[in-house]
N, CA, C and O atoms as a printed pandas DataFrame, in Angstrom:
     atom_number atom_name residue_name chain_id  residue_number  x_coord  y_coord  z_coord
0              1         N          MET        A               1  148.608  -48.893   74.568
1              2        CA          MET        A               1  148.439  -47.345   74.516
2              3         C          MET        A               1  148.307  -46.435   73.442
3              4         O          MET        A               1  148.700  -46.617   72.290
4              5         N          THR        A               2  147.797  -45.564   73.843
5              6        CA          THR        A               2  146.800  -44.606   72.641
6              7         C          THR        A               2  148.619  -44.128   72.201
7              8         O          THR        A               2  149.683  -44.099   72.819
8              9         N          ARG        A               3  148.100  -43.770   70.596
9             10        CA          ARG        A               3  149.637  -43.262   70.148
10            11         C          ARG        A               3  149.146  -41.777   69.104
11            12         O          ARG        A               3  148.279  -41.765   68.230
12            13         N          VAL        A               4  149.868  -40.828   69.479
13            14        CA          VAL        A               4  149.835  -39.667   68.212
14            15         C          VAL        A               4  150.851  -39.871   67.520
15            16         O          VAL        A               4  151.927  -40.279   67.956
16            17         N          LEU        A               5  150.563  -39.572   66.251
17            18        CA          LEU        A               5  151.722  -39.527   65.268
18            19         C          LEU        A               5  151.496  -37.854   64.691
19            20         O          LEU        A               5  150.465  -37.273   64.353
20            21         N          VAL        A               6  153.001  -37.365   64.749
21            22        CA          VAL        A               6  152.896  -35.949   64.251
22            23         C          VAL        A               6  153.732  -35.933   63.265
23            24         O          VAL        A               6  154.823  -36.222   63.759
24            25         N          PRO        A               7  153.876  -35.716   61.862
25            26        CA          PRO        A               7  155.019  -35.348   60.514
26            27         C          PRO        A               7  155.200  -33.611   60.923
27            28         O          PRO        A               7  154.315  -32.779   61.119
28            29         N          VAL        A               8  156.382  -33.489   60.952
29            30        CA          VAL        A               8  156.887  -32.151   60.745
30            31         C          VAL        A               8  158.089  -32.155   60.011
31            32         O          VAL        A               8  158.745  -33.188   59.877
32            33         N          ARG        A               9  158.479  -30.904   59.450
33            34        CA          ARG        A               9  159.596  -30.240   58.591
34            35         C          ARG        A               9  160.512  -30.310   59.685
35            36         O          ARG        A               9  160.307  -30.137   60.887
36            37         N          TYR        A              10  161.836  -30.669   58.901
37            38        CA          TYR        A              10  162.992  -29.928   59.438
38            39         C          TYR        A              10  164.227  -29.059   58.362
39            40         O          TYR        A              10  164.850  -29.262   57.320
40            41         N          PRO        A              11  164.083  -28.119   59.300
41            42        CA          PRO        A              11  164.562  -27.319   60.118
42            43         C          PRO        A              11  162.802  -27.018   60.279
43            44         O          PRO        A              11  162.028  -26.918   59.328
44            45         N          LEU        A              12  162.476  -26.922   61.589
45            46        CA          LEU        A              12  161.117  -26.457   61.889
46            47         C          LEU        A              12  160.700  -25.403   61.542
47            48         O          LEU        A              12  161.359  -24.377   61.708
48            49         N          SER        A              13  159.341  -25.415   60.899
49            50        CA          SER        A              13  158.746  -23.929   60.508
50            51         C          SER        A              13  157.922  -23.677   61.509
51            52         O          SER        A              13  157.817  -24.371   62.519
52            53         N          SER        A              14  157.272  -22.614   61.247
53            54        CA          SER        A              14  156.174  -21.967   62.800
54            55         C          SER        A              14  154.936  -23.009   62.701
55            56         O          SER        A              14  154.316  -23.506   63.641
56            57         N          HIS        A              15  154.714  -23.236   61.113
57            58        CA          HIS        A              15  153.688  -24.339   61.234
58            59         C          HIS        A              15  153.622  -25.469   61.829
59            60         O          HIS        A              15  152.766  -26.065   62.483
60            61         N          SER        A              16  155.161  -25.753   61.336
61            62        CA          SER        A              16  155.494  -27.147   62.342
62            63         C          SER        A              16  155.454  -27.257   63.571
63            64         O          SER        A              16  155.119  -28.282   64.165
64            65         N          LYS        A              17  155.861  -25.994   64.183
65            66        CA          LYS        A              17  155.769  -26.039   65.587
66            67         C          LYS        A              17  154.483  -25.563   66.240
67            68         O          LYS        A              17  154.381  -25.573   67.467
68            69         N          ARG        A              18  153.662  -25.214   65.584
69            70        CA          ARG        A              18  152.284  -25.053   65.892
70            71         C          ARG        A              18  151.625  -26.539   65.939
71            72         O          ARG        A              18  150.759  -26.907   66.732
72            73         N          THR        A              19  152.110  -27.158   65.112
73            74        CA          THR        A              19  151.319  -28.513   64.786
74            75         C          THR        A              19  151.599  -29.550   65.878
75            76         O          THR        A              19  150.849  -30.328   66.469
76            77         N          LEU        A              20  152.969  -29.307   65.962
77            78        CA          LEU        A              20  153.281  -30.070   67.255
78            79         C          LEU        A              20  153.392  -29.472   68.720
79            80         O          LEU        A              20  154.100  -29.805   69.671
80            81         N          ALA        A              21  152.713  -28.758   68.610
81            82        CA          ALA        A              21  152.316  -27.736   70.178
82            83         C          ALA        A              21  150.823  -28.720   70.181
83            84         O          ALA        A              21  150.563  -29.461   71.130
84            85         N          ALA        A              22  150.240  -28.633   69.399
85            86        CA          ALA        A              22  148.948  -29.359   69.138
86            87         C          ALA        A              22  148.967  -30.932   69.421
87            88         O          ALA        A              22  148.165  -31.482   70.177
88            89         N          ALA        A              23  149.616  -31.351   68.975
89            90        CA          ALA        A              23  150.252  -32.935   69.107
90            91         C          ALA        A              23  150.341  -33.087   70.748
91            92         O          ALA        A              23  149.716  -33.934   71.387
92            93         N          VAL        A              24  151.115  -32.238   71.231
93            94        CA          VAL        A              24  151.493  -32.209   72.322
94            95         C          VAL        A              24  150.372  -32.400   73.669
95            96         O          VAL        A              24  150.306  -32.922   74.782
96            97         N          ASP        A              25  149.420  -31.432   72.529
97            98        CA          ASP        A              25  148.557  -31.172   73.795
98            99         C          ASP        A              25  147.536  -32.523   73.831
99           100         O          ASP        A              25  147.043  -33.005   74.851
100          101         N          ILE        A              26  147.344  -33.023   72.385
101          102        CA          ILE        A              26  146.644  -34.206   72.043
102          103         C          ILE        A              26  147.043  -35.003   72.993
103          104         O          ILE        A              26  146.231  -35.536   73.749
104          105         N          ALA        A              27  148.235  -35.178   73.078
105          106        CA          ALA        A              27  149.031  -36.746   73.818
106          107         C          ALA        A              27  148.786  -36.276   75.108
107          108         O          ALA        A              27  148.864  -37.190   75.929
108          109         N          HIS        A              28  148.429  -34.822   75.754
109          110        CA          HIS        A              28  148.310  -35.063   76.797
110          111         C          HIS        A              28  146.413  -35.353   77.580
111          112         O          HIS        A              28  146.016  -35.565   78.725
112          113         N          GLU        A              29  145.902  -35.246   76.595
113          114        CA          GLU        A              29  144.878  -35.000   76.939
114          115         C          GLU        A              29  144.542  -36.546   77.217
115          116         O          GLU        A              29  144.117  -36.953   78.298
116          117         N          ARG        A              30  144.756  -37.236   76.255
117          118        CA          ARG        A              30  144.617  -38.740   75.468
118          119         C          ARG        A              30  145.401  -39.794   76.756
119          120         O          ARG        A              30  144.808  -40.854   76.953
120          121         N          ASP        A              31  146.634  -39.546   77.580
121          122        CA          ASP        A              31  147.280  -39.804   77.955
122          123         C          ASP        A              31  148.085  -40.839   77.081
123          124         O          ASP        A              31  148.266  -41.992   77.474
124          125         N          ALA        A              32  148.614  -40.317   75.740
125          126        CA          ALA        A              32  149.008  -41.002   74.850
126          127         C          ALA        A              32  150.270  -40.650   74.877
127          128         O          ALA        A              32  150.767  -39.836   75.656
128          129         N          ALA        A              33  151.029  -41.488   73.700
129          130        CA          ALA        A              33  152.300  -41.598   73.644
130          131         C          ALA        A              33  152.346  -40.726   72.135
131          132         O          ALA        A              33  151.492  -40.674   71.250
132          133         N          LEU        A              34  153.491  -40.174   72.212
133          134        CA          LEU        A              34  153.812  -39.169   70.908
134          135         C          LEU        A              34  154.914  -39.850   69.923
135          136         O          LEU        A              34  155.861  -40.489   70.383
136          137         N          THR        A              35  154.722  -39.673   68.627
137          138        CA          THR        A              35  155.997  -40.221   67.878
138          139         C          THR        A              35  156.053  -38.733   66.666
139          140         O          THR        A              35  155.267  -38.567   65.733
140          141         N          VAL        A              36  156.892  -38.068   66.945
141          142        CA          VAL        A              36  157.501  -37.054   66.138
142          143         C          VAL        A              36  158.263  -37.643   64.844
143          144         O          VAL        A              36  159.261  -38.363   64.819
144          145         N          LEU        A              37  157.427  -37.079   63.674
145          146        CA          LEU        A              37  158.244  -38.141   62.397
146          147         C          LEU        A              37  158.553  -36.574   61.487
147          148         O          LEU        A              37  157.959  -35.498   61.417
148          149         N          HIS        A              38  159.892  -37.184   60.836
149          150        CA          HIS        A              38  160.182  -36.021   59.674
150          151         C          HIS        A              38  160.693  -37.243   58.621
151          152         O          HIS        A              38  161.060  -38.390   58.875
152          153         N          VAL        A              39  160.578  -36.602   57.474
153          154        CA          VAL        A              39  160.776  -37.855   56.227
154          155         C          VAL        A              39  161.771  -37.229   55.237
155          156         O          VAL        A              39  161.334  -36.587   54.282
156          157         N          ASN        A              40  163.236  -37.407   55.446
157          158        CA          ASN        A              40  164.384  -37.251   54.471
158          159         C          ASN        A              40  164.112  -37.442   53.262
159          160         O          ASN        A              40  164.377  -38.570   52.847
160          161         N          LEU        A              41  163.605  -36.618   52.444
161          162        CA          LEU        A              41  163.495  -36.934   50.591
162          163         C          LEU        A              41  164.508  -37.354   50.378
163          164         O          LEU        A              41  165.471  -36.731   50.826
164          165         N          TYR        A              42  164.730  -38.545   49.633
165          166        CA          TYR        A              42  165.777  -39.083   48.907
166          167         C          TYR        A              42  166.446  -37.970   47.936
167          168         O          TYR        A              42  167.611  -37.592   48.065
168          169         N          GLN        A              43  165.840  -37.652   47.268
169          170        CA          GLN        A              43  165.463  -36.404   46.218
170          171         C          GLN        A              43  166.251  -35.321   46.711
171          172         O          GLN        A              43  166.922  -34.728   45.866
172          173         N          ASP        A              44  166.318  -34.931   47.910
173          174        CA          ASP        A              44  166.551  -33.790   48.392
174          175         C          ASP        A              44  168.105  -34.096   49.120
175          176         O          ASP        A              44  168.783  -33.141   49.501
176          177         N          GLY        A              45  168.575  -35.467   49.266
177          178        CA          GLY        A              45  169.641  -35.162   49.795
178          179         C          GLY        A              45  170.100  -34.868   50.884
179          180         O          GLY        A              45  171.262  -34.874   51.291
180          181         N          GLY        A              46  168.947  -34.544   51.470
181          182        CA          GLY        A              46  169.332  -34.050   53.391
182          183         C          GLY        A              46  169.625  -35.106   54.042
183          184         O          GLY        A              46  169.319  -36.242   53.679
184          185         N          ARG        A              47  170.284  -34.800   55.129
185          186        CA          ARG        A              47  170.231  -35.877   56.480
186          187         C          ARG        A              47  169.853  -35.324   57.926
187          188         O          ARG        A              47  170.739  -34.751   58.560
188          189         N          VAL        A              48  168.930  -35.428   58.329
189          190        CA          VAL        A              48  168.412  -35.056   59.579
190          191         C          VAL        A              48  168.484  -36.352   60.400
191          192         O          VAL        A              48  168.266  -37.398   59.789
192          193         N          THR        A              49  168.798  -36.415   61.869
193          194        CA          THR        A              49  168.998  -36.901   62.821
194          195         C          THR        A              49  167.991  -37.268   63.291
195          196         O          THR        A              49  166.951  -36.798   62.829
196          197         N          ARG        A              50  167.929  -38.245   64.385
197          198        CA          ARG        A              50  167.035  -38.609   64.828
198          199         C          ARG        A              50  167.540  -37.036   66.352
199          200         O          ARG        A              50  166.771  -36.134   66.682
200          201         N          SER        A              51  168.651  -37.208   66.785
201          202        CA          SER        A              51  169.180  -36.413   67.666
202          203         C          SER        A              51  168.403  -34.920   67.160
203          204         O          SER        A              51  167.617  -34.186   67.760
204          205         N          ASP        A              52  168.993  -34.843   65.807
205          206        CA          ASP        A              52  168.595  -33.295   64.957
206          207         C          ASP        A              52  166.933  -32.757   65.319
207          208         O          ASP        A              52  166.379  -31.701   65.623
208          209         N          LEU        A              53  166.600  -34.014   65.109
209          210        CA          LEU        A              53  164.759  -33.876   65.082
210          211         C          LEU        A              53  164.393  -33.564   66.761
211          212         O          LEU        A              53  163.620  -32.641   67.017
212          213         N          LYS        A              54  164.972  -34.360   67.835
213          214        CA          LYS        A              54  164.476  -34.116   68.995
214          215         C          LYS        A              54  164.905  -32.735   69.627
215          216         O          LYS        A              54  164.174  -32.301   70.518
216          217         N          ALA        A              55  165.850  -32.107   69.314
217          218        CA          ALA        A              55  166.593  -31.269   69.893
218          219         C          ALA        A              55  166.074  -30.052   69.379
219          220         O          ALA        A              55  166.338  -28.976   69.916
220          221         N          ALA        A              56  165.264  -30.162   68.248
221          222        CA          ALA        A              56  164.437  -28.896   67.753
222          223         C          ALA        A              56  163.244  -28.794   68.287
223          224         O          ALA        A              56  162.671  -27.789   68.708
224          225         N          ALA        A              57  162.719  -30.460   68.228
225          226        CA          ALA        A              57  161.384  -30.080   68.887
226          227         C          ALA        A              57  161.332  -29.568   70.250
227          228         O          ALA        A              57  160.329  -29.047   70.736
228          229         N          GLU        A              58  162.635  -29.761   70.956
229          230        CA          GLU        A              58  162.310  -29.911   72.575
230          231         C          GLU        A              58  162.789  -28.332   72.704
231          232         O          GLU        A              58  162.354  -27.730   73.686
232          233         N          ARG        A              59  163.498  -27.740   71.952
233          234        CA          ARG        A              59  163.586  -26.237   71.986
234          235         C          ARG        A              59  162.117  -25.265   71.685
235          236         O          ARG        A              59  161.667  -24.397   72.431
236          237         N          ALA        A              60  161.579  -25.702   70.409
237          238        CA          ALA        A              60  160.147  -25.318   70.132
238          239         C          ALA        A              60  159.304  -25.409   71.074
239          240         O          ALA        A              60  158.989  -24.395   71.698
240          241         N          VAL        A              61  158.815  -26.517   71.345
241          242        CA          VAL        A              61  157.665  -26.894   72.354
242          243         C          VAL        A              61  158.045  -27.657   73.941
243          244         O          VAL        A              61  159.032  -28.391   73.961
244          245         N          ASP        A              62  157.565  -27.539   74.721
245          246        CA          ASP        A              62  157.470  -28.130   75.672
246          247         C          ASP        A              62  157.066  -29.733   75.551
247          248         O          ASP        A              62  155.848  -29.906   75.499
248          249         N          VAL        A              63  157.789  -30.809   75.504
249          250        CA          VAL        A              63  157.417  -32.001   74.699
250          251         C          VAL        A              63  157.753  -32.589   76.353
251          252         O          VAL        A              63  158.914  -32.697   76.747
252          253         N          ASP        A              64  156.587  -32.931   77.203
253          254        CA          ASP        A              64  156.631  -33.570   78.480
254          255         C          ASP        A              64  155.722  -34.576   78.387
255          256         O          ASP        A              64  155.023  -34.745   79.387
256          257         N          VAL        A              65  155.513  -35.415   77.291
257          258        CA          VAL        A              65  155.200  -36.583   77.147
258          259         C          VAL        A              65  155.670  -37.707   76.547
259          260         O          VAL        A              65  156.017  -37.525   75.380
260          261         N          HIS        A              66  155.784  -38.725   76.936
261          262        CA          HIS        A              66  156.658  -40.158   76.232
262          263         C          HIS        A              66  156.591  -40.021   74.744
263          264         O          HIS        A              66  155.529  -40.090   74.125
264          265         N          THR        A              67  157.936  -39.796   74.106
265          266        CA          THR        A              67  157.804  -39.325   72.668
266          267         C          THR        A              67  159.112  -40.295   72.305
267          268         O          THR        A              67  160.031  -40.798   72.952
268          269         N          ARG        A              68  158.678  -40.277   70.890
269          270        CA          ARG        A              68  159.581  -40.969   70.290
270          271         C          ARG        A              68  159.836  -40.434   68.705
271          272         O          ARG        A              68  158.900  -40.665   67.940
272          273         N          TYR        A              69  160.937  -39.786   68.176
273          274        CA          TYR        A              69  161.496  -39.195   67.339
274          275         C          TYR        A              69  161.679  -40.348   66.293
275          276         O          TYR        A              69  162.363  -41.308   66.645
276          277         N          VAL        A              70  161.054  -40.339   64.865
277          278        CA          VAL        A              70  161.747  -41.133   63.962
278          279         C          VAL        A              70  162.290  -40.068   62.992
279          280         O          VAL        A              70  161.986  -38.876   62.976
280          281         N          VAL        A              71  163.033  -40.628   62.298
281          282        CA          VAL        A              71  163.629  -40.115   60.734
282          283         C          VAL        A              71  163.240  -41.185   59.450
283          284         O          VAL        A              71  163.832  -42.259   59.555
284          285         N          ARG        A              72  162.629  -41.106   58.638
285          286        CA          ARG        A              72  162.856  -41.968   57.732
286          287         C          ARG        A              72  163.015  -41.197   56.258
287          288         O          ARG        A              72  162.778  -40.089   55.777
288          289         N          LYS        A              73  163.432  -42.173   55.947
289          290        CA          LYS        A              73  163.513  -41.958   54.161
290          291         C          LYS        A              73  162.739  -42.363   53.101
291          292         O          LYS        A              73  162.673  -43.582   52.944
292          293         N          GLY        A              74  162.084  -41.607   52.267
293          294        CA          GLY        A              74  161.476  -41.725   51.205
294          295         C          GLY        A              74  161.394  -41.141   50.062
295          296         O          GLY        A              74  162.252  -40.278   49.879
296          297         N          PHE        A              75  160.566  -41.334   49.127
297          298        CA          PHE        A              75  160.611  -40.504   48.071
298          299         C          PHE        A              75  159.581  -39.361   47.518
299          300         O          PHE        A              75  159.685  -38.515   46.630
300          301         N          LEU        A              76  158.104  -39.857   48.821
301          302        CA          LEU        A              76  157.065  -39.223   48.694
302          303         C          LEU        A              76  156.701  -38.899   50.324
303          304         O          LEU        A              76  156.399  -39.793   51.115
304          305         N          VAL        A              77  156.758  -37.901   50.572
305          306        CA          VAL        A              77  156.493  -37.559   51.797
306          307         C          VAL        A              77  154.695  -38.094   52.209
307          308         O          VAL        A              77  154.586  -38.538   53.352
308          309         N          GLU        A              78  153.683  -38.069   51.558
309          310        CA          GLU        A              78  152.810  -38.193   52.022
310          311         C          GLU        A              78  152.869  -40.148   52.180
311          312         O          GLU        A              78  152.224  -40.645   53.104
312          313         N          GLU        A              79  153.545  -40.936   51.372
313          314        CA          GLU        A              79  153.337  -42.094   51.428
314          315         C          GLU        A              79  153.954  -42.517   52.582
315          316         O          GLU        A              79  153.309  -43.278   53.304
316          317         N          THR        A              80  155.293  -42.122   52.983
317          318        CA          THR        A              80  155.939  -42.654   54.085
318          319         C          THR        A              80  155.131  -42.434   55.432
319          320         O          THR        A              80  154.911  -43.186   56.381
320          321         N          ILE        A              81  154.813  -41.272   55.190
321          322        CA          ILE        A              81  153.564  -41.035   56.434
322          323         C          ILE        A              81  152.612  -41.935   56.494
323          324         O          ILE        A              81  152.511  -42.491   57.588
324          325         N          LEU        A              82  151.870  -42.263   55.661
325          326        CA          LEU        A              82  151.392  -43.615   55.699
326          327         C          LEU        A              82  151.518  -44.841   56.052
327          328         O          LEU        A              82  150.602  -45.587   56.397
328          329         N          ASP        A              83  152.972  -45.165   55.957
329          330        CA          ASP        A              83  153.656  -46.072   56.602
330          331         C          ASP        A              83  153.965  -46.007   57.675
331          332         O          ASP        A              83  154.280  -47.027   58.287
332          333         N          GLU        A              84  153.972  -45.144   58.081
333          334        CA          GLU        A              84  154.575  -44.896   59.246
334          335         C          GLU        A              84  153.124  -44.754   60.444
335          336         O          GLU        A              84  153.189  -45.410   61.483
336          337         N          ALA        A              85  152.410  -44.241   60.287
337          338        CA          ALA        A              85  151.366  -44.256   60.866
338          339         C          ALA        A              85  150.282  -45.820   60.883
339          340         O          ALA        A              85  149.402  -46.144   61.681
340          341         N          ALA        A              86  150.882  -46.624   59.491
341          342        CA          ALA        A              86  150.285  -48.073   59.712
342          343         C          ALA        A              86  151.463  -48.670   60.605
343          344         O          ALA        A              86  151.058  -49.483   61.437
344          345         N          ALA        A              87  152.567  -48.482   60.605
345          346        CA          ALA        A              87  153.472  -49.365   61.524
346          347         C          ALA        A              87  153.507  -48.910   62.658
347          348         O          ALA        A              87  154.157  -49.678   63.367
348          349         N          GLU        A              88  153.055  -47.850   63.334
349          350        CA          GLU        A              88  152.860  -47.529   64.628
350          351         C          GLU        A              88  151.570  -47.805   64.912
351          352         O          GLU        A              88  151.410  -47.745   66.131
352          353         N          ALA        A              89  150.311  -48.156   64.180
353          354        CA          ALA        A              89  149.000  -48.252   64.750
354          355         C          ALA        A              89  148.563  -46.827   65.396
355          356         O          ALA        A              89  147.812  -46.924   66.366
356          357         N          ALA        A              90  148.906  -45.604   65.019
357          358        CA          ALA        A              90  148.596  -44.618   64.886
358          359         C          ALA        A              90  147.365  -44.647   65.452
359          360         O          ALA        A              90  146.529  -45.331   64.862
360          361         N          ASP        A              91  146.931  -43.913   66.744
361          362        CA          ASP        A              91  145.078  -43.675   66.558
362          363         C          ASP        A              91  144.803  -42.116   66.238
363          364         O          ASP        A              91  143.681  -41.716   65.926
364          365         N          VAL        A              92  145.702  -41.444   66.323
365          366        CA          VAL        A              92  145.604  -39.772   65.666
366          367         C          VAL        A              92  146.677  -39.681   64.714
367          368         O          VAL        A              92  147.852  -40.043   64.760
368          369         N          VAL        A              93  146.065  -39.179   63.948
369          370        CA          VAL        A              93  147.536  -38.544   62.991
370          371         C          VAL        A              93  147.241  -37.335   63.047
371          372         O          VAL        A              93  146.061  -37.066   62.823
372          373         N          VAL        A              94  148.352  -36.006   63.414
373          374        CA          VAL        A              94  148.078  -34.382   63.457
374          375         C          VAL        A              94  148.985  -34.359   62.473
375          376         O          VAL        A              94  150.022  -35.011   62.352
376          377         N          ILE        A              95  148.362  -33.316   61.579
377          378        CA          ILE        A              95  148.650  -32.736   60.318
378          379         C          ILE        A              95  148.468  -31.243   60.467
379          380         O          ILE        A              95  147.536  -30.693   61.054
380          381         N          GLY        A              96  149.451  -30.679   59.875
381          382        CA          GLY        A              96  149.042  -29.358   59.396
382          383         C          GLY        A              96  148.606  -29.273   58.083
383          384         O          GLY        A              96  148.802  -30.080   57.174
384          385         N          THR        A              97  147.874  -28.013   58.057
385          386        CA          THR        A              97  146.590  -27.287   56.604
386          387         C          THR        A              97  147.894  -27.954   55.620
387          388         O          THR        A              97  147.904  -29.075   55.110
388          389         N          LYS        A              98  148.740  -27.120   55.551
389          390        CA          LYS        A              98  149.833  -27.393   54.424
390          391         C          LYS        A              98  149.930  -28.974   53.794
391          392         O          LYS        A              98  149.613  -29.318   52.656
392          393         N          GLN        A              99  150.535  -29.936   55.028
393          394        CA          GLN        A              99  150.224  -31.176   54.553
394          395         C          GLN        A              99  149.023  -31.837   54.153
395          396         O          GLN        A              99  148.967  -32.686   53.264
396          397         N          ALA        A             100  148.118  -31.446   54.798
397          398        CA          ALA        A             100  146.813  -31.947   54.213
398          399         C          ALA        A             100  146.909  -31.448   52.622
399          400         O          ALA        A             100  146.811  -32.283   51.724
400          401         N          GLY        A             101  147.045  -30.463   52.422
401          402        CA          GLY        A             101  146.760  -29.989   50.986
402          403         C          GLY        A             101  147.801  -30.494   50.027
403          404         O          GLY        A             101  147.697  -30.304   48.815
404          405         N          ARG        A             102  149.007  -31.271   50.687
405          406        CA          ARG        A             102  149.777  -31.819   49.695
406          407         C          ARG        A             102  148.985  -33.219   49.310
407          408         O          ARG        A             102  148.786  -33.682   48.187
408          409         N          TRP        A             103  148.515  -33.857   50.861
409          410        CA          TRP        A             103  147.844  -35.368   50.429
410          411         C          TRP        A             103  146.941  -35.006   49.457
411          412         O          TRP        A             103  147.175  -35.593   48.400
412          413         N          ARG        A             104  145.818  -34.122   49.404
413          414        CA          ARG        A             104  145.028  -33.761   48.730
414          415         C          ARG        A             104  145.201  -34.001   47.298
415          416         O          ARG        A             104  144.568  -34.756   46.559
416          417         N          ARG        A             105  146.490  -32.969   46.964
417          418        CA          ARG        A             105  147.328  -33.321   45.736
418          419         C          ARG        A             105  147.913  -34.596   44.958
419          420         O          ARG        A             105  148.163  -34.870   43.784
420          421         N          MET        A             106  147.997  -35.165   46.059
421          422        CA          MET        A             106  148.728  -36.441   45.458
422          423         C          MET        A             106  147.651  -37.264   45.398
423          424         O          MET        A             106  147.635  -38.100   44.494
424          425         N          LEU        A             107  146.551  -37.199   46.330
425          426        CA          LEU        A             107  145.460  -38.153   46.075
426          427         C          LEU        A             107  144.426  -37.703   44.456
427          428         O          LEU        A             107  143.697  -38.444   43.797
428          429         N          ARG        A             108  144.682  -36.580   44.293
429          430        CA          ARG        A             108  143.908  -35.843   43.123
430          431         C          ARG        A             108  144.666  -36.765   42.016
431          432         O          ARG        A             108  143.879  -37.407   41.319
432          433         N          ARG        A             109  145.983  -36.944   41.736
433          434        CA          ARG        A             109  146.605  -37.408   40.833
434          435         C          ARG        A             109  146.060  -38.992   40.915
435          436         O          ARG        A             109  146.352  -39.822   40.054
436          437         N          LEU        A             110  145.351  -39.238   41.906
437          438        CA          LEU        A             110  144.911  -40.798   41.848
438          439         C          LEU        A             110  143.632  -41.464   41.499
439          440         O          LEU        A             110  143.429  -42.527   40.912
440          441         N          PHE        A             111  142.330  -40.059   42.303
441          442        CA          PHE        A             111  141.431  -40.070   42.206
442          443         C          PHE        A             111  140.726  -38.738   42.065
443          444         O          PHE        A             111  141.229  -37.677   42.434
444          445         N          ASP        A             112  139.336  -38.873   41.417
445          446        CA          ASP        A             112  138.703  -37.766   40.901
446          447         C          ASP        A             112  138.348  -36.642   42.220
447          448         O          ASP        A             112  137.914  -35.641   41.649
448          449         N          ASP        A             113  138.350  -36.470   43.247
449          450        CA          ASP        A             113  137.571  -35.479   44.600
450          451         C          ASP        A             113  138.190  -36.812   45.689
451          452         O          ASP        A             113  137.651  -37.865   46.030
452          453         N          PRO        A             114  139.479  -36.250   46.012
453          454        CA          PRO        A             114  140.102  -37.170   47.156
454          455         C          PRO        A             114  139.202  -36.294   48.710
455          456         O          PRO        A             114  138.857  -35.123   48.560
456          457         N          ASP        A             115  139.093  -36.571   49.239
457          458        CA          ASP        A             115  139.001  -36.662   50.976
458          459         C          ASP        A             115  139.459  -36.981   51.946
459          460         O          ASP        A             115  138.869  -37.694   52.758
460          461         N          VAL        A             116  140.957  -36.399   52.142
461          462        CA          VAL        A             116  142.247  -36.517   53.005
462          463         C          VAL        A             116  141.728  -37.417   54.202
463          464         O          VAL        A             116  142.285  -38.452   54.567
464          465         N          ASP        A             117  140.913  -37.032   54.599
465          466        CA          ASP        A             117  140.288  -37.730   55.983
466          467         C          ASP        A             117  139.636  -38.507   56.077
467          468         O          ASP        A             117  139.525  -39.188   57.097
468          469         N          ALA        A             118  138.723  -38.716   54.601
469          470        CA          ALA        A             118  138.411  -40.035   54.501
470          471         C          ALA        A             118  139.221  -41.168   54.169
471          472         O          ALA        A             118  139.466  -42.172   54.837
472          473         N          TYR        A             119  139.571  -40.858   53.096
473          474        CA          TYR        A             119  141.466  -41.636   52.770
474          475         C          TYR        A             119  141.978  -42.444   53.718
475          476         O          TYR        A             119  141.993  -43.666   53.862
476          477         N          LEU        A             120  142.608  -41.070   54.652
477          478        CA          LEU        A             120  143.345  -41.892   55.839
478          479         C          LEU        A             120  142.403  -42.928   56.733
479          480         O          LEU        A             120  142.759  -44.034   57.139
480          481         N          ARG        A             121  141.279  -42.375   56.912
481          482        CA          ARG        A             121  140.290  -43.170   57.803
482          483         C          ARG        A             121  140.417  -44.636   57.176
483          484         O          ARG        A             121  140.828  -45.571   57.862
484          485         N          GLU        A             122  140.128  -44.755   56.136
485          486        CA          GLU        A             122  139.525  -45.988   55.303
486          487         C          GLU        A             122  140.905  -46.599   55.496
487          488         O          GLU        A             122  140.730  -47.668   56.083
488          489         N          HIS        A             123  141.911  -46.442   55.316
489          490        CA          HIS        A             123  143.402  -47.013   54.960
490          491         C          HIS        A             123  144.018  -47.077   55.935
491          492         O          HIS        A             123  144.884  -47.947   55.846
492          493         N          LEU        A             124  143.999  -46.204   57.533
493          494        CA          LEU        A             124  144.832  -46.228   58.350
494          495         C          LEU        A             124  143.152  -46.433   59.924
495          496         O          LEU        A             124  143.292  -46.207   61.126
496          497         N          ASP        A             125  142.553  -46.646   59.598
497          498        CA          ASP        A             125  141.264  -46.603   60.953
498          499         C          ASP        A             125  141.845  -45.735   62.046
499          500         O          ASP        A             125  141.819  -46.149   63.205
500          501         N          CYS        A             126  142.461  -44.347   61.699
501          502        CA          CYS        A             126  142.780  -43.683   62.638
502          503         C          CYS        A             126  141.883  -42.063   62.372
503          504         O          CYS        A             126  141.397  -41.680   61.308
504          505         N          GLU        A             127  141.879  -41.286   63.801
505          506        CA          GLU        A             127  141.451  -39.926   63.227
506          507         C          GLU        A             127  142.380  -39.009   63.174
507          508         O          GLU        A             127  143.431  -38.921   63.810
508          509         N          VAL        A             128  141.726  -38.031   62.023
509          510        CA          VAL        A             128  143.124  -37.286   61.723
510          511         C          VAL        A             128  142.646  -35.583   61.985
511          512         O          VAL        A             128  141.750  -34.863   61.547
512          513         N          VAL        A             129  143.592  -35.448   62.785
513          514        CA          VAL        A             129  143.298  -33.964   63.186
514          515         C          VAL        A             129  144.380  -32.702   62.347
515          516         O          VAL        A             129  145.591  -32.916   62.296
516          517         N          THR        A             130  143.926  -31.737   61.882
517          518        CA          THR        A             130  144.486  -30.842   61.188
518          519         C          THR        A             130  144.977  -29.461   61.856
519          520         O          THR        A             130  144.237  -29.538   62.837
520          521         N          VAL        A             131  145.432  -28.676   61.985
521          522        CA          VAL        A             131  145.933  -27.566   62.575
522          523         C          VAL        A             131  146.317  -26.868   61.576
523          524         O          VAL        A             131  147.185  -27.150   60.751
524          525         N          SER        A             132  145.392  -25.558   61.677
525          526        CA          SER        A             132  145.665  -24.150   60.984
526          527         C          SER        A             132  146.741  -24.143   60.790
527          528         O          SER        A             132  147.531  -24.766   61.499
528          529         N          ALA        A             133  147.147  -23.323   59.606
529          530        CA          ALA        A             133  148.694  -22.500   59.610
530          531         C          ALA        A             133  148.436  -21.002   60.226
531          532         O          ALA        A             133  149.255  -20.084   60.187
532          533         N          THR        A             134  147.108  -20.948   60.810
533          534        CA          THR        A             134  147.971  -19.321   61.513
534          535         C          THR        A             134  146.814  -19.867   63.268
535          536         O          THR        A             134  145.766  -20.459   63.526
536          537         N          GLY        A             135  148.068  -19.076   64.073
537          538        CA          GLY        A             135  148.009  -19.702   65.442
538          539         C          GLY        A             135  146.640  -18.646   65.954
539          540         O          GLY        A             135  146.165  -18.755   67.085
C-alpha cells in the first residue's frame, strides 16, 4: 500500500492544517494510507501524546483515510522526519514551506548548495510535495 507521511506541529498551526489537508487529499488520490507525525523535541521538554495529535488533526481536517498517528522524540526535527520516512518506507512526504526552509538550513550546514527535494529523493527514494504557507 502507498504511504503518505505528513509531519506537523502541535498545536496545529494554520500552516500545519493546510499541509495536513493537502496530505489527506493526496492520500485520497492515491488510495494511500496516511501517517501524521509530530516530533517532541528533547530540548523543549514538551510532551504531546498520540491521542492529542489525533484529536487535533481530526478537529482541523476531515481525516477520512486510513491514518496512523505517530509522536517521536528527537533532537532535530529534520533527522527524526527522515528516520520516520525511511522506517515507514514512505512513498510521499508532504511538508510545508516552513519545514522545507528548515531542511534547507540544516543541509546548508552540511553542503554548499542544498536542494531539499534532491536530498530526500537520494536518501529516501520518495516523492516530496511542498505545501505553500498561504492557502
